[in-house]
N, C-alpha and C positions, 0 to 999 in steps of 0.2 A: 206543509205538514204531511200531505199524502205521500210525497216523495221520500221523506226520511222516516216516517213512522209507519212503515209498510206492514207491520203486524197489527195495525189497528183497523177496525171496521169503519166504513164511511160515517156511520152515525156517531162513533166516538170522535172522529176527526171534527165533525160539525160541532159537537159539544165542546171540544177543546177550543175551537175558534170563538165560540160565544163567550166562554170563560176567559179567554185571552183579553178581549175588549173590556169585559167586566173588571178584570184585575187592573188594567191600565186606568180605568176611570176611578176605581177605588184608591189606587195608589196615588193618583194625582190629587184626589181629595185629601188624602192623608198628608201628603207633602205640603200642600198649600194651606190647609185649614187646621190640621191637627198637630203640626210641628211644635207649636208652643205648649202643647199638653204632654209632650213626650216624657218629661221628667216625672210628672205625677202619675203617668199611666204605664211606665215601663214594667212594673211588677206583674201586671195582669196581661200586658200586651205581648211580652216576649217570653218564650220558653227556650232556654239554652241547654243544649246537650253537648257533652264532650269538652267543656272548658278545661278540664284537667290536662288535655293534650297540649293546649296552648301554654298553660302554666309550666308543664314539664319542659316544653321547648325553650321557654324563656329562662328556665333554670340553668341552661347551658351557657347563658350569658352572651349569646351571639345574635340575639333578636329572633324574630320569626316572621315568615311570610304567610299571610292568609290568602289562599288562592280560590277564586270563586267565579261563577257565572253571573250574569245580570238576571237574577231570578227573584221573584217576589217583589218586595219594595226594598231594593238595595240601598237606597238613601237612608232608610230607617236603620238598616243593619249596621252601616258604617257609623252612624251616630251612636248606636248602642255600644259598639266596641270602643269608640273614642271616649266614652264616659268611664270606661273601665281600664283602659290601657293607653300608653302613649302611641298614637296611631298616625300613620301617614299613608295617603293613597295616591294613585296616579289616575287622573280623570281626563276626559275630553270635554272641556267646557267652552269650546269655540262656538257652539250653536247659539244664535241670538235668543232662541226660545229657552234653552236650558241654562244659560249663564245666570239668570236671576235665581234659579233654584240652587245652583252650586254656591252662589254668593250667600244665600240664606243659610245654608248648612256650614259654610265657612265661618259665618258669624256666630254659629252655635258651637264652634270649637272643632269642627271636622276639617282637619288640615289636609291639603292636597296639592299636587303638582299637576299642571295642565300639560298633557303630552304634546299638544299641538303648539304650545308656546315656549316651553322650556327646551333648551338645547339638550342633545343626548348626553353631553358631558355634565351638565347641571343635574339632569335626572340621575345619572349614575353616582355622582359624588354625594348628592343629598340623600339618596336612598341608602347607599352604602354606609354613610355616616350615621344615619338613623339606626340602622341595624347594629352597627358597632356600639351604639349607646343602649343596646338591648331593647330597641323599640319594635313595634309591630308595623309591618307594611302590608296594606291590602292591595292585591293586584287582581283585577277582573280579567280573566284569561280569554274571554271570548270576544275581545276587540278584534276588528279586522281592518287591515290596511293593505293596499296592493304592494306596498314596500316591504311588508313582513316576509320572512323566509317561508318557503313552501313546507307544508306538513300535511297531515291527514286529519280530517274532521268528519265525523259520521261516515267514515270509510271513503271519503272523496278527497281529491287533491284540493287543498285550500292554502291559506296563509294565516299564520298565527304569530303572536309576539313571543319571542323567546327570552324576554327579560327575566322572567321568574327563574328559569334554569340558569341563566347567566349569573344572577345575583346569588343563587343558592350555591353554585360552584365556587365563585370567587370568594365568598364570605363564609362558606360552610354553614349555611343557615338552613334550619328545618323548614320544609314547606308543609303547611297544614291545609288540606282540602276543606273547604267550608261552603255551605249552601244554606239558604233560608227560603221559606215559602209561607204564603198565607194559608193558615189552616182553616179558619172560619172567621168571617166578618173582619174585624180589625186585629185579630190575634195572629201571631207569627211564631214559627218554630225555627230555631237556628241550630244547625248541627255542624260540629267540628269533628273531623276524622283524625285518626292517628297520623303523626308526622311522617313525611316521606323524606328520607335523607338521600336526596338525589346525588349529592356529592360523593357518597360512599358507593353508589351502584353504577355510576356512569363516569367514563373519562371526560375531561373538560371539553374534548372535541366532539362530544355527542349531545350537544344541546338539542338538536332536532329530535333525537330519540327520546330524550327526557321530556321534551315538550309534547311528543306524541303520547307518552304515558299520562301526562296531565290532561291532554285533550280527551282521553278515554274517560277520565273522571267527569269532565264537563258533559260528555255525551250521556253517560249513565245518569247523571243528575238531572239533565234536561228531560230525559225520557221518564223520570219519576213524576215530574210535574210539568208536562209540556205546555200547559195553558198559561204558565207564569213566566216563561222565558221571554225577555224583552225583544230579542233580535229576530223573531220570525218575520218581521215586516220587510227585511232586506236580505234574507238568507240566500236568495238566488244569486246575489252579487258575488258570493264567496267562491263559487266553484270554478275550477280550471280544468283544462283538458288533461286527461290522465298522462302521466309521464314520470320521469325520474325525479325524486325529491332530493334536492341537494341545496 
């Protein structure tokens, strides 16, 4: 945090670190204990802002991509949207510790594809077909793999998935930046921003540039609520030597 939140004082950084572990503990409690109460508690638990942007996007009839970081309790947020819209997500459920949680939410109606098990062709065909059926795809853009193309993140050379840009270009699908965070106790606020029509503003060969724009959204959002971003624990693995991004 000290490296990336250079405008924050040491006391603020220390507070963010304490709050980070608190949010992890509360989120785990919610996921394991309170999941069976979600239907009865949704009205007071979630405050949704900007749903009109998603409805407008679906009005075009080409589906919509919700693009988000792993912020707050992202399991809960995907469940919430899955109760309101036909949703499909891409997850990484290969971890022995996380798989039971993903299975729990799958059983609750949260459909998803495992990035580490599905072939690239299967991912592409399934997601494209879901969008053609005017469905909603949730893509968490802050995943990291060494095999991803180079881009910038927090002003540093890193690697990011460019599947959001690829799907948006190929299917002319609106991308809706989305984030959620814990406001107090077990209450969460979910915010959808206006659609970004990447396919109108970038040529198809500029996926990296479009992904860079989306990464800027991720950075801005993480800086708003740094203590609730899941991936601080391995952020140091992402950085590469400065060089040409291609």
